[in-house]
C-alpha positions as CSV (number, residue, x, y, z in Angstrom):
1,X,129.3,206.4,13.6
2,X,131.2,203.0,15.1
3,X,133.9,204.7,16.3
4,X,132.1,207.7,18.0
5,X,130.2,204.8,20.0
6,X,133.1,203.3,21.1
7,X,134.8,206.5,22.0
8,X,131.2,207.3,24.1
9,X,131.8,204.3,25.6
10,X,135.4,204.5,26.8
11,X,134.3,208.1,28.4
12,X,131.8,206.4,30.4
13,X,134.0,203.6,31.5
14,X,136.5,206.0,32.6
15,X,133.9,208.5,34.5
16,X,132.7,205.1,36.0
17,X,136.1,204.0,37.3
18,X,136.8,207.5,38.1
19,X,133.4,207.2,40.4
20,X,134.5,204.0,41.8
21,X,138.0,205.2,43.0
22,X,136.6,208.7,44.3
23,X,133.6,206.4,46.8
24,X,136.9,204.7,47.6
25,X,138.7,207.5,48.7
26,X,136.0,208.8,50.3
27,X,135.6,205.3,52.3
28,X,139.5,205.4,53.6
29,X,139.2,209.1,54.5
30,X,136.3,209.0,56.5
31,X,136.7,205.5,58.0
32,X,137.3,205.6,61.7
33,X,140.4,207.6,63.3
34,X,140.5,209.9,60.2
35,X,142.9,212.3,60.1
36,X,142.3,216.5,59.4
37,X,145.0,216.7,56.6
38,X,143.2,213.7,54.5
39,X,139.5,215.7,55.2
40,X,141.5,218.8,53.7
41,X,142.7,217.1,50.8
42,X,138.9,215.7,50.2
43,X,137.1,218.9,51.0
44,X,139.9,220.8,48.7
45,X,138.1,220.8,45.8
46,X,134.5,222.4,47.4
47,X,136.1,225.5,48.1
48,X,138.4,225.7,45.5
49,X,137.1,223.4,42.1
50,X,139.7,225.7,39.6
51,X,143.0,224.9,41.2
52,X,144.8,221.8,41.9
53,X,145.6,220.2,45.4
54,X,149.4,220.4,46.4
55,X,150.1,218.7,49.5
56,X,152.6,219.0,51.5
57,X,154.5,217.9,54.8
58,X,153.4,221.0,56.8
59,X,149.6,220.8,56.0
60,X,150.6,217.3,58.2
61,X,152.4,219.2,61.0
62,X,149.4,221.8,61.1
63,X,146.8,218.9,61.4
64,X,148.6,217.4,63.8
65,X,148.9,219.8,66.2
66,X,145.0,221.1,65.3
67,X,144.1,217.6,66.0
68,X,146.0,217.5,69.6
69,X,143.8,220.9,70.2
70,X,140.7,218.8,69.4
71,X,141.5,216.0,71.7
72,X,142.3,218.0,74.6
73,X,146.3,217.8,74.9
74,X,146.6,221.4,73.5
75,X,144.9,224.5,74.7
76,X,147.1,226.9,73.3
77,X,149.0,226.8,69.7
78,X,150.5,229.2,68.1
79,X,151.8,228.8,64.9
80,X,154.3,230.4,62.4
81,X,154.2,230.1,59.0
82,X,155.0,231.6,55.4
83,X,152.0,233.1,53.9
84,X,150.7,231.3,51.3
85,X,151.1,228.1,52.8
86,X,147.0,227.7,53.9
87,X,147.7,228.5,57.3
88,X,144.4,230.1,56.8
89,X,142.0,227.5,55.5
90,X,143.5,225.2,57.4
91,X,142.9,226.5,61.0
92,X,140.4,228.9,60.5
93,X,137.9,226.6,57.8
94,X,138.8,223.0,57.1
95,X,139.5,222.6,61.1
96,X,136.1,224.1,62.5
97,X,134.3,222.1,59.7
98,X,136.1,219.1,60.8
99,X,135.5,219.8,64.4
100,X,131.6,220.3,63.3
101,X,131.0,217.1,61.2
102,X,133.6,214.2,61.3
103,X,134.7,214.6,65.3
104,X,130.6,215.2,66.0
105,X,131.6,218.4,68.1
106,X,128.9,220.2,66.3
107,X,128.2,223.0,69.6
108,X,131.1,224.2,69.3
109,X,131.6,227.8,68.8
110,X,134.3,229.4,66.8
111,X,135.6,232.9,66.9
112,X,137.4,234.3,64.2
113,X,139.9,237.3,64.4
114,X,142.3,239.1,62.0
115,X,144.1,242.7,61.7
116,X,140.9,243.2,58.9
117,X,137.6,242.6,59.7
118,X,137.2,241.8,55.7
119,X,139.3,238.9,56.0
120,X,137.7,237.2,58.9
121,X,134.4,237.5,57.3
122,X,136.6,236.0,53.9
123,X,137.0,232.7,56.5
124,X,133.6,232.8,57.6
125,X,131.7,232.7,54.5
126,X,134.1,230.3,53.4
127,X,133.6,227.7,56.0
128,X,129.8,228.7,55.4
129,X,130.0,227.7,52.1
130,X,131.7,224.5,52.8
131,X,129.4,223.2,55.3
132,X,126.3,224.0,53.2
133,X,127.5,222.3,50.1
134,X,125.9,219.2,49.2
135,X,129.2,217.3,49.5
136,X,129.9,217.8,52.9
137,X,125.3,217.7,54.4
138,X,125.5,214.1,52.4
139,X,127.9,213.0,54.7
140,X,127.2,214.8,58.1
141,X,124.1,215.6,58.3
142,X,123.8,216.4,61.6
143,X,125.2,219.5,60.9
144,X,122.4,221.9,59.5
145,X,122.6,225.8,60.1
146,X,119.6,227.5,61.3
147,X,117.4,230.1,59.1
148,X,117.4,233.0,61.3
149,X,121.3,232.8,61.8
150,X,123.2,232.7,58.7
151,X,124.4,236.2,58.0
152,X,128.4,236.6,56.9
153,X,129.2,237.6,60.1
154,X,127.7,234.8,62.3
155,X,126.2,231.9,61.2
156,X,124.6,229.3,63.8
157,X,124.0,225.4,63.5
158,X,120.8,223.9,65.2
159,X,123.3,222.4,68.0
160,X,123.7,225.9,69.0
161,X,127.4,226.0,67.0
162,X,128.3,229.0,65.2
163,X,131.2,230.8,63.7
164,X,131.3,234.0,64.2
165,X,134.2,236.4,62.6
166,X,135.6,240.2,63.4
167,X,138.1,242.5,63.3
168,X,140.9,241.6,66.4
169,X,141.1,245.2,67.7
170,X,137.4,244.5,67.9
171,X,137.2,241.4,70.3
172,X,134.3,241.8,72.6
173,X,131.0,240.5,72.6
174,X,130.7,236.7,72.4
175,X,132.6,233.9,73.8
176,X,133.7,230.1,72.4
177,X,135.3,227.1,72.3
178,X,137.8,228.4,69.7
179,X,139.2,231.6,69.4
180,X,141.2,231.4,66.0
181,X,143.6,234.6,66.0
182,X,144.9,235.0,62.1
183,X,147.7,237.6,61.7
184,X,146.3,239.9,64.3
185,X,148.5,242.6,62.9
186,X,149.0,243.8,59.5
187,X,152.8,244.2,57.2
188,X,151.7,247.7,56.7
189,X,151.4,248.0,60.7
190,X,154.3,246.1,62.0
191,X,156.4,249.2,61.9
192,X,153.9,251.0,64.3
193,X,155.0,251.1,67.7
194,X,151.5,252.5,68.7
195,X,149.4,250.3,66.4
196,X,151.5,247.1,67.5
197,X,151.3,247.8,71.0
198,X,147.8,248.1,70.9
199,X,147.3,245.0,69.7
200,X,149.3,243.4,71.9
201,X,147.1,245.1,74.4
202,X,144.1,244.0,73.2
203,X,145.7,240.3,73.2
204,X,146.8,240.1,76.6
205,X,143.7,241.7,77.9
206,X,140.6,240.5,75.8
207,X,142.4,237.3,74.1
208,X,141.3,235.3,77.6
209,X,137.9,237.1,78.1
210,X,136.6,235.2,75.0
211,X,136.8,231.9,75.9
212,X,133.5,229.5,77.4
213,X,135.8,227.5,79.5
214,X,139.3,228.8,81.0
215,X,140.1,225.4,81.6
216,X,139.3,223.2,78.2
217,X,138.7,226.3,75.7
218,X,141.3,227.1,72.7
219,X,143.1,230.2,71.7
220,X,144.8,229.3,68.4
221,X,147.6,231.7,67.2
222,X,148.8,231.4,63.5
223,X,150.7,234.2,62.0
224,X,153.8,235.0,59.8
225,X,156.3,236.9,61.9
226,X,156.3,240.5,61.1
227,X,158.5,242.5,64.5
228,X,160.3,241.4,67.4
229,X,157.4,242.9,69.6
230,X,154.8,241.0,67.5
231,X,152.0,239.0,69.3
232,X,154.3,235.7,68.4
233,X,157.3,237.7,69.7
234,X,154.8,238.8,73.2
235,X,153.8,235.1,73.7
236,X,157.5,233.8,73.6
237,X,159.0,236.5,75.6
238,X,156.7,236.1,77.8
239,X,156.5,232.5,78.4
240,X,152.3,232.4,78.1
241,X,152.2,228.5,77.5
242,X,151.9,228.4,74.1
243,X,152.8,225.1,72.0
244,X,155.0,226.8,69.1
245,X,155.1,225.5,66.1
246,X,157.7,227.3,63.7
247,X,158.0,226.4,60.3
248,X,160.4,228.4,57.9
249,X,160.7,228.6,54.3
250,X,164.5,227.7,54.5
251,X,165.4,225.1,56.9
252,X,167.4,226.3,59.7
253,X,169.2,223.5,61.7
254,X,169.7,225.7,64.5
255,X,166.3,226.6,64.6
256,X,164.7,223.1,64.1
257,X,161.3,222.9,65.7
258,X,160.3,220.6,68.5
259,X,157.3,219.8,69.9
260,X,155.5,218.4,72.8
261,X,153.3,216.1,70.9
262,X,156.5,214.6,69.1
263,X,156.5,216.2,65.9
264,X,160.1,217.5,64.8
265,X,160.6,219.3,61.6
266,X,162.0,216.4,59.2
267,X,164.2,218.6,57.3
268,X,167.7,217.8,57.5
269,X,169.5,219.9,54.8
270,X,170.4,224.4,56.0
271,X,168.4,225.6,53.5
272,X,165.6,223.3,52.6
273,X,162.8,224.5,51.3
274,X,159.2,224.0,53.4
275,X,156.8,223.7,50.4
276,X,158.8,223.4,46.7
277,X,155.4,222.2,45.2
278,X,154.2,225.3,45.4
279,X,157.2,227.8,45.9
280,X,160.5,226.0,44.3
281,X,163.6,227.4,44.9
282,X,163.4,229.7,41.6
283,X,160.0,231.5,43.3
284,X,161.5,231.9,46.8
285,X,164.6,233.6,45.4
286,X,162.3,235.7,43.2
287,X,160.1,236.5,46.3
288,X,163.4,236.8,48.7
289,X,164.9,239.7,46.0
290,X,161.5,241.4,45.7
291,X,160.5,241.7,49.6
292,X,164.3,242.5,50.9
293,X,166.2,240.8,53.8
294,X,164.5,242.1,56.5
295,X,160.7,241.2,55.8
296,X,162.1,237.8,54.0
297,X,163.6,237.3,57.2
298,X,160.5,238.0,59.4
299,X,157.1,236.8,56.6
300,X,159.1,233.7,55.2
301,X,161.6,232.7,57.4
302,X,159.8,233.2,61.0
303,X,162.0,235.8,62.8
304,X,162.4,239.3,63.1
305,X,165.8,240.1,61.3
306,X,168.1,238.7,58.5
307,X,169.6,235.6,60.1
308,X,173.0,237.2,59.1
309,X,172.1,240.3,61.0
310,X,172.0,243.7,60.3
311,X,174.9,246.1,62.0
312,X,176.5,242.6,63.6
313,X,176.3,239.4,62.1
314,X,175.7,236.1,63.8
315,X,179.1,234.6,61.4
316,X,181.3,237.6,63.0
317,X,181.3,235.9,66.7
318,X,183.5,233.2,67.5
319,X,182.2,230.9,70.7
320,X,185.2,230.0,73.0
321,X,185.9,228.2,76.1
322,X,188.0,230.6,78.2
323,X,189.5,233.8,77.6
324,X,193.1,234.7,78.3
325,X,195.3,235.2,81.1
326,X,196.1,238.5,81.1
327,X,192.5,239.9,80.2
328,X,191.8,243.6,80.8
329,X,188.2,243.5,82.0
330,X,184.6,246.4,82.0
331,X,181.8,245.9,82.7
332,X,179.2,249.0,81.1
333,X,175.7,249.1,82.4
334,X,172.5,250.4,80.5
335,X,170.1,251.4,83.3
336,X,166.3,250.9,82.9
337,X,165.0,251.4,86.5
338,X,161.2,249.9,85.6
339,X,159.9,246.9,86.1
340,X,156.5,247.0,83.2
341,X,156.4,245.1,80.6
342,X,156.7,247.2,77.6
343,X,160.1,249.1,79.4
344,X,163.4,248.5,78.1
345,X,165.6,246.1,80.1
346,X,168.3,247.4,82.9
347,X,171.5,245.2,81.3
348,X,175.2,245.3,82.1
349,X,177.7,243.3,79.7
350,X,181.4,242.6,80.5
351,X,184.3,242.9,77.6
352,X,187.7,242.5,78.1
353,X,190.8,243.4,75.9
354,X,192.8,240.8,75.3
355,X,197.1,240.7,75.5
356,X,196.8,240.6,71.8
357,X,195.0,243.7,71.6
358,X,191.8,241.5,70.4
359,X,188.3,242.1,72.3
360,X,186.1,239.2,73.9
361,X,182.3,239.7,75.7
362,X,182.9,238.0,78.7
363,X,179.0,237.8,80.0
364,X,175.7,239.5,79.7
365,X,173.2,240.1,82.5
366,X,170.1,241.8,82.1
367,X,166.5,242.1,84.2
368,X,163.4,244.2,84.5
369,X,164.1,246.2,88.1
370,X,162.8,248.7,90.5
371,X,165.6,251.6,91.3
372,X,166.8,249.2,94.7
373,X,166.6,245.6,92.3
374,X,168.8,247.8,89.7
375,X,171.2,248.7,92.3
376,X,171.4,245.1,94.1
377,X,172.2,243.8,90.6
378,X,174.6,245.6,90.4
379,X,176.6,245.1,93.4
380,X,176.1,241.4,92.8
381,X,177.7,241.7,89.6
382,X,180.4,243.4,90.8
383,X,181.1,240.7,93.1
384,X,181.1,237.9,90.7
385,X,183.3,240.4,88.5
386,X,186.0,240.9,91.1
387,X,187.8,244.2,91.3
388,X,189.9,243.5,88.6
389,X,186.7,244.3,86.4
390,X,186.0,248.1,85.8
391,X,182.5,249.7,86.0
392,X,181.3,252.3,83.6
393,X,177.6,253.8,84.3
394,X,175.6,256.2,82.1
395,X,174.8,259.5,83.5
396,X,171.7,261.0,82.0
397,X,171.5,264.3,81.3
398,X,170.0,267.2,84.1
399,X,170.3,267.2,87.8
400,X,168.4,264.4,88.4
401,X,171.0,262.2,86.3
402,X,173.8,263.4,88.0
403,X,172.7,262.6,90.9
404,X,171.6,258.8,90.2
405,X,174.8,258.4,89.1
406,X,176.4,259.7,91.7
407,X,174.3,257.4,94.1
408,X,175.5,254.4,92.3
409,X,179.1,255.3,92.3
410,X,179.2,255.5,95.8
411,X,177.0,252.6,96.1
412,X,180.0,250.4,94.3
413,X,182.5,251.8,97.0
414,X,185.5,249.1,96.4
415,X,185.3,249.2,93.0
416,X,186.3,250.9,90.3
417,X,183.6,252.5,88.4
418,X,182.5,255.5,86.7
419,X,179.8,257.6,85.4
420,X,179.5,259.6,81.9
421,X,177.6,261.0,79.7
422,X,176.4,259.7,76.5
423,X,177.4,261.0,73.3
424,X,176.4,260.5,69.8
425,X,173.0,257.9,68.7
426,X,172.6,254.3,70.1
427,X,173.7,253.2,66.0
428,X,177.1,255.4,66.5
429,X,178.2,254.5,69.6
430,X,177.8,250.9,68.6
431,X,179.7,251.0,65.5
432,X,183.0,250.5,66.5
433,X,182.3,247.4,68.0
434,X,180.2,246.2,64.7
435,X,183.8,247.0,63.0
436,X,186.2,245.2,65.4
437,X,183.4,242.2,65.0
438,X,183.4,242.5,61.0
439,X,187.5,242.4,61.4
440,X,187.3,239.2,63.5
441,X,188.7,240.8,66.4
442,X,186.0,239.6,68.9
443,X,185.0,236.7,70.4
444,X,182.0,235.6,72.8
445,X,182.4,233.4,76.0
446,X,180.4,230.5,76.3
447,X,177.5,230.5,78.4
448,X,174.0,230.3,79.0
449,X,173.3,234.0,77.6
450,X,174.9,233.8,74.4
451,X,171.8,233.2,72.8
452,X,169.2,236.1,73.7
453,X,172.6,238.5,73.6
454,X,173.5,237.7,69.7
455,X,169.7,237.5,69.1
456,X,169.7,241.4,70.2
457,X,172.6,242.2,68.4
458,X,171.5,240.7,64.9
459,X,168.1,242.2,65.5
460,X,169.7,245.6,65.8
461,X,168.7,248.7,64.9
462,X,165.4,247.2,64.3
463,X,165.1,244.6,67.2
464,X,162.4,245.6,70.4
465,X,165.1,246.3,72.5
466,X,168.6,247.5,72.5
467,X,170.1,247.3,76.0
468,X,172.9,245.0,75.8
469,X,173.8,246.6,72.6
470,X,173.7,250.2,74.4
471,X,175.5,248.4,77.5
472,X,177.9,246.3,75.3
473,X,179.3,249.8,73.4
474,X,179.6,251.5,76.8
475,X,182.3,248.7,77.7
476,X,183.7,248.8,74.0
477,X,184.5,252.0,73.6
478,X,186.0,252.5,77.2
479,X,188.6,250.1,76.7
480,X,189.3,250.6,73.0
481,X,188.3,254.9,73.7
482,X,189.3,255.7,77.1
483,X,187.4,258.9,77.2
484,X,189.6,262.2,78.8
485,X,187.0,264.1,81.0
486,X,185.9,267.4,79.3
487,X,185.1,271.1,80.8
488,X,182.0,270.4,78.8
489,X,181.0,267.2,80.9
490,X,180.7,265.9,84.5
491,X,182.5,262.7,85.4
492,X,181.9,260.5,88.3
493,X,184.2,258.8,89.5
494,X,185.0,255.8,92.4
495,X,187.9,253.7,93.3
496,X,188.6,251.1,95.4
């Protein structure tokens, strides 16, 4: 009996000590200047009582950038992180609850969206459960929900703040201080161009119209990369002014993330893991094998193609500072006479055949232009290349294509220019250049255009754009395999 009483006293003492430590922890966390990641740690048990909390430095990074939104330093934020790293909970649940309570911003109105209405409602319910919990109400009693607006899709507090959930493509109706866009595109729909472009159209045309104040209200996009032309790709390509926090599962030094608030990815070694407490190396390798290289590259590495490339791999190309004397140059063009946002580019790539028989990519240019703009670009580029560089243009089928080719060749009078029809599909035309690059016979002349050019090559054939690849294929094939005019095709030639 004495032993049982001793054990009971010991248990009581242990519980007392636990409570003292918990109170001290609470006091430290919720003193003046408490940060969002501390709030997440403290509140975790309310929503996930059966799951141990694992903290990672990336949660601090996400928290710091969301805090910068709260403090008005940022009002457009794009976060690309792998699935399973608490992105939805951090941005869609804990952050708005932290703003309402510890930050005394309970008047804020939150719109939460996702590609699926059910996922948007899931996070709505989680935040509702958190702010209604005894733990939360004890600390921030000023946050009280109204009795008449407590539905799962929308709940409101007595200070006129609310959180409303909706599917992203149904982004209409309410306006808010915060628009949280969490994975607007599903994995299943990423390969569907109509669905993908429909999501992008909603983002372009509807997102900014859902804000209370165009100057101070904020849009937060938090997602994994699924395609070069997903919402993240659109934001980055168009330079919409978003702060970009990009954290791949495995560190890539050449893509190290820096942001305007002073953050930089703290990892140093190539391949260093983002969240080893939850995703150790054996789990990462297992998932990589299961997902495949393309899915893993987008969802986990935050780029929609494998780092090493598909038909072309970065490791095949050496960047050099100069081309040798005696290099024979030819610029190939791929034409797209349109200025619309979704259109392909007009692109010209200059490739040289060196005296030793190997090849060098000397320059690439691309732009979206009107037909007149295309002509001016080609003439200006030819002038910069000099008459020593030949020019090869595509000739589209039919009389219109033949007329366009004839007009452009005429406009390039003074240069060796010719237009010929394309033969074979894009991949077939690119294969000879790919084979020579793999053999180590293709270098690239150092220039500001290198990264955009290599990105397109390494995304091919799954990238959103292929114009530079098409122009490269034309130039290379013309140099390496000079075509002979045949009776079945028309070749338009202009000589200087």
